[in-house]
N, C-alpha and C positions, 0 to 999 in steps of 0.2 A: 785306551784309544790310540790308534797308530799315529805317530808323528810322521808327516809327509809334506813335501813341498808341492805336490800336485793337488792335494785336497786339504781343506780346512773345515772340518764338520762343525766345530764350534762356531766359526764365523758364519756359516751357512745357517745354522740354528739362530744365531743372533740376529742375522739379517731378516729371517722369516718373522721373528718376533717384532722386530722394529717395523717391518712392513705392515704387519697386522696392526700394530699400534697406530701407525700413521694413517692406515685406512679408517680405523675407528674414530680417530681424531678428526679426519675429514668429514665423517658423517656427523659428528657432534657439531662441528663448526657450521656445517650446512643447515643443521635443524635450528641452531641459534640465529643464523642470518635470516632465515625464512620464517622462523617461528612454527615450523611444521615438522611433525615426526613422520607423516606420510605425505610426500610430495608428488609421488607418481605411483603408476601401477606396480613398478618393480619393487617399491618399498614394502607394500602390502596389498596385493591385487584385490582381495575381498573388501578390505576396509575402504580402499580407494574407490572401488565401484559403488559401494553404499554411499560414500560421501558425495560422489558425482550426482547420484540420483537425487539425493536430498538438495544439492545445489540447484538442479534443474527445477525441483519443486519450489524452491525459494524464488527463483526467477519468475516461474508462473504465477505464484501468488503476488508478486509484485505488480504484475499485469492486472490481476484481480483487484488489488488495492487501487490501482489507478482508475479501474472501471468504476469501483464503488465510490471513490472520491468524486468522480464526474457525476454520478447519480445524486450524491448529497448536494453538490452544487446546483444541479437542476431542480431538485426538490426545494432547497432553500429559496431559490429565485421564485419558484411557483407559489411557495407559501407566502412569501413577502408580497407578491402581487395579490393573492387570494385575500390576504388580511387587509390590504388596502382597499380592495373592492368591497369587502364587508363593511369597512367604515364608510365607504361611499354609499352603500345601500342604507346604512343607518341615517345618513344625512338626507337621502332621498325620502325617507319615511317622514322625517320632519316637514319637507316640502309637500309631500302628498296629503298628509293629515291636515296641514294648514289650508290646502286647496279644497278640502271637504267643507269649509266654512261657506255656507250658502249666502252669507251677507257680503261676501267678497265683491268689490267692484271689478269691472273688466280690466282696468290697468294693473291692479294688484295681481289678478289671476295670470295676466300675461307675464308679470315679472316672476311669479312663482314658477310658471312653465318654462320660462327661459333658463332659470336656475336648474329646474328638473332636467331639461335636455342637455345642459352643459355637464351635469353630473354623469348622465348616461354616456356622453362622450368620453368623459374621463375614465369610466369603467372600460370602454372599448380600447382605449389608449393603453391602460395598464395591462389588459389581456395581450395586446399585440407586442408589448415591449418585455414581456415575461420570458425572455429567451436567454439560454446560456449555451455557448458553443454550438449554436445553430438548432438547438432543441427547445421546442415550446410544447408543453403538455396542457396548455390552457386555451389555445386558440382553435381547437376543433379539427386541426389537420391530422391528428393521431386518433385511431380509434381503439387500439389495443394497448397503449402505453409503450414504455420502453423497457426492454430486458437488459440486465447488466450481469456480468460474470460473477459467479459465487464461489467457484472452486478451481483447483489448480488444472484439472483436465477438461475445464469448460463444459462440463456435463450438467451443471446446475446453474440456475439464474435466479435473480431476485428482480421483481418488476415494480416499476413505478407506473401507476395507472394515469392515463389521460383523463382530464376533466374539461369539458367544453363550457368555459365561462363567457363565451361570446353572447351578446345581447341576443335574445330569442333562441338561444341554442339548447334550451332544455332545462338547465339549471337556473339560469337568470331569464325569466320569461319576458322581462320589459324589453322594449325596442324604441328607437327614436321615431320610427315610422308609424307604429300603431298606438303608441301611448302619449297622452297629452292631459294637461291639467286645465285646459281652457274651459272645460265645462265640469259641472258637478258629477255628471254620469261618467266622464273620462277619469275623474279623480277616484270615484268608487272602483272602477275596473282596475286602475293602476295600483290601488292599495292592495286589492285581492292578489294580483300578480306579484307585487312587491313582497307581501308576506310569504307567499310560496317560494319566491326567490331566496329570501333570507334564510328560510329553514333548509332549503335544498343546498345552498352555499355552505352553511355551517356543517352539514353532513358530509358534503364533498371534501371540505378542508380537514375535517376530522379524519377521514379515511386516508387522505394524502399525508396528513402528519403522522398517522400510525406507520405508514409504509416508510416514510423518511426515518422515523425512529428505528425501525427494523433494519434499514440499510445502514445506518450509523452504527448500530450494535454489531452488525455483521463485519463491517469495516474494522471495528476495534478488535474483534476476534481474529481477523485475518492479520492484523498487525502483531498481536501477541503469538499467533501460530508462527509467523515468520521468525520472530525473536526466538522461539523455542527451537525451531529447526536449526537456526544458525548456532545456537548454543550446542545442539546435539552434534552438529558438524564439527564444532571446535572440540567437543569430547573425543571424537574418533581421530582427528587428524592433527590437532594442536600439540606442540611440544610443551613439556613442563620445563620451562626455562631455568627453575631453580635447581632441578636434577641435572639438567644438561650443563649448567654451570659447574656443579660438583664433578661431573664426568670429565669436563674439559681440563680441569685442574689436575685430576688424577692421571688423565692420559698424557697431559704435557710432562708430568714427573716421569711417567713410564717411557715416554719418548726420550728423555734425557738420559734415563738409566740404560735403555736399549742402545742408544748411540755410544755410550761409554762401554757397554758389554761388547759391542761390535768392534770398537777400537782395540780392547784387550785381546779379543779373539784373533784379530788380524796380526797382532804382535807375536802370536804363538810360534809361527814358522821360524822366527828369529832365533828361538831357543836351539834350533837344529844346528845353527852355526857354531854355537858354543861347544857342541860335541866334537867339532873338527879342529878346535884350536889347539895349539901345542901347549904342553904343561910348562 
């Protein structure tokens, strides 16, 4: 190698190696500080694009989970109201059967009818108050039910059917206007409609309960799917901090050695001076 005061090849090589070490050390420190081995498109364009698409799906599924949680809440409120109405119908049957006693005096029949009417009004109140977030699937205002999001691209839905539990609405045939226990004939007619109502209500609540169970199961699936996608994203872009720690220590040693090598190379031109010293 030529000794020259104009060029120092050894120093140039040492500087290149030190710069490369510093660059790699900066990359390692960045991965350690962020926890990511792929922070942007320039790190790995293909992996970053895949991770971004999966992040978009996770965000969409979070919206799906919110929709399903709302569906579960609406169903729970409706089922609670429906079960209360079922209990009220059972109480009504006790009053109606008692009213079929032909030996009842007028006063007793009037008292039974007053209780009967009060229970019917309680049913109407339960239906009116079975509302969550402005949605009521029991008061007859909805005919097709409510559809909720089921997948990330919003192409699929799960439906919660509407059930009209209003008095005289079809499922519950009794009404305060047409039914009375003041006469034996009225009690006979009320009992027939009451038995029909009990059977129809049980069927309606059974269907509603099955739909609520389906929605709950789908919500659990979406939760697991989000967890799986987040884990997959982590496998793609997360840094292995144990390996990065080992790399960091190795590069720090290389950095120190590179700095020493550059210092030695920078002293090489001083040797030229010794060639011109007198003996």
